[in-house]
N, C-alpha and C positions, 0 to 999 in steps of 0.2 A: 839270641837267647833260645830261639826255637828255630830249627832247620826248615827251610822253605820246601816241604814236600807234601805228600798227600795224607800222611799220618800224623796229623797235628791235633793234640787234645788240649783244651783249656778248661781247668776246673775252677769253680767259683765257690767261695763261702757266700752265705745268704745275708744274714742280718749285720747291717753296718757296712756291707760291700755292695750288694745289688740294691738293698732297701735301706732307706733311711729310718732306722728304728730308735733314734736318739729320744729318750725319755718317754716313749709311747707306752712302754709296759707300766711305768710308774703312774702315768696319768690314767691309764685304763684301771689299775688296781685301786687308786684313790677315788675314782668314780664309783667302782663297784662297792668299796667300803662305805662311801657316803650313802648310798641307796639302802645297804644293809642296816646301817645305823638309823637311817629315817624310818625303816620299817621294823624296828624293834630290837636290834642287836644293842644290848645294855652297856655300851661304852661310848665315849666320845670318839670323834673320827680320828684324832691323832692317836689315841690309845689303841684302837682297833687296828689302825695301820701299822702301828708298832708291833702288835702281836702278829699280824700277817707277815711282816718282814722276817720276824724271827722263825716263823713256820717255814718261809721260803728258804731261809739259809740252812735250816735243818734237813728239809726234805729235798731241796734242789729245785731250780726254776721249772724243770720239765715235769715235776710231779703233777698229776692231774686232779688232786683233790685238796688244795690249799684251803678253799672256802669250807669244805666238809670239816676238816681239822680245826679250822678258826671256831666254828659254832660249837664243836665239842669241847674246846679249850675254855670258851667263854660261858657256855650254857650248860656244859656237863653231857650234853648229847647233840646229836646233828638235828638241825632244823631245816628240813628239805626246801621250804619256801624261801628261806634266807640264802641257802646255798645256791638255789636256782637263780635268785636276784643277782647275787654276786657273779656268778659264772656267765649269765647272759650279758650283763652289763659290761664286764670285763672283756668279753668276747667282741661285743658290738663296737665298743669304743676303741679297742685295739685295731679292729679291721677298718674302722673309719679313718684312723690316723695312719695307717699303712701306706707307704708310698715308695715308689722307686727314686733313687737319686736322679736328678734331671738328665744326665748323659747315660743312663743305664741302657734304655732300649736302643739308642743310636749305636752304642757300643756293641751290643748283641747282634744287631743287624749287620754291623761292619765285620764283626768276627765270622759270622756265618757266610757272609759274601766273600771272604777270603779263604773259605774252605776249612775253617777250623771246626772240630767237633766239640760240643760243649756239654758239661756235666757239672753237677754240685757235690761237693763235699762238706757236710755240716755236722757239727755237734748239735744234735737235737732229735726230735721225733719225726719220723719219716711223713706221716700224714699231715703234720703241722707245717713242714717245709713244703710240701706239694700245695697245701692249701694256700700258702702265701703266693707262690708262683702262679697258680690257677686265678686267684682273685685279681691279681694284677696283669693277667693275660700275657705272661712272658713264659709260661710253662713250656710252650711249643719249641722254644730254643733249645730246650736241654733233653739229651737222650737218657740220662740217668740222674737219679738223686740218691747219693750214698750218704748214710746217717750213721751217727755212733750208736743209735738204738738198734739198727740192723746189724752192725759189725760187732758191737759189744765192747768197743773202745773208742775214747775220744781222741780228737786230734790233741796233741801232736803225735800220737801213736803211729809208728810206721805201718802197722796193720791196716788202718783205715785208708791210708794212701795205696797200699799194695792191693787191697780189694777194689778200689776205684779204678786203678789201672788195669786190673784184670777184667773188670766188667766192661771197660771201654776198649780193650785190647790195645792199650796204649804202651808205648815205649817211654820209660821215664826221661830219656834223654831228649825226646820230642814233646814232652808234656810240661805243663805250666799250672801253677796254682795262683789264683788272684784272691786276696782276702785282706782283712784289715788287722789282724793280730800277728804281732812278730813271732812269738813262739808257736802258737797253734797253727797258723797258716804258712808262714814264711819258713821257719826252721823246720816244721814238720814235713813240708814239701821237699826241701833241700836234703833232709836226712833220708828221704825216700828216692833221692836221685833226680829230683825234678828242680827246675827253676821256679822263682816266685816273683810276684808283683805285689807290693803292699800299696793299698789305697785307704784314704780316710783313717791313716793310723796315727796314734799317739806314741810312735816309737821314740825311745829315748836316745840321747846322745851316746851312752854306753853301748846301746844296740847298734847304732850307726857305726861306731868305732869297731865293734866286733865284726860286722859284715865286711868292713874294709881290711881288717887284720887277717881274716880268715878267708878273704877273696870269694865270699859266697855269691851264688848267682841269685841275687836279690835286688830288684830294682824298686825305688820308692818314688810314688807319684802323689800329687795332691788329690786328684779327682779320677773317677773311673773313666771319664772321657779321655784322660791322658793316655789310656791303653792303646788307643787307636794310632798314637804317634810312635809306639814301640813295636807292635805286632804288624 
């Protein structure tokens, strides 16, 4: 998949690929809502969480003021104390639950020992993605973190991959994307001329058939640790 020379670049997605983020955002949001309701938000917890989910759908998950909007909708004005309670609780619970997959660190160590250069390509906010890597003490493995916020386009846009390759001075024929989403990570990388490995993916049988039919350079594995058997 990648030629064995000195110019090898492996790009990673973050959430669901390096880090186990299953249900952590929902748990953190429910904890935040619970504290806001306990401190005066005049809805029951299920109602308040329903309103919050609607706001998240409308504003997007990377919007930074979901709790501000929640108090405006419910109270008719922002309540700084309730907003602060929600934000701090959400942040603290989310970070407490944040953890890498069991084989993540061993895989990163292995890739570096084999001479691969590593970077991140992520749909998200740059500072938030760096924060996750720093908190888990895996930031030093990565030379660059390229995000949709920085580029102005989300994966699978070819532009975000082109920017990443340019920053890393990478040749697409010698580069690889590792992620958990078929369209955003695998097809996006292939369309930019790279190969891809899908990990922890809920890829469908139709997608598997498409990969075979089109002979795409996409390998599917169950666990990030399996990457060590491929590269």
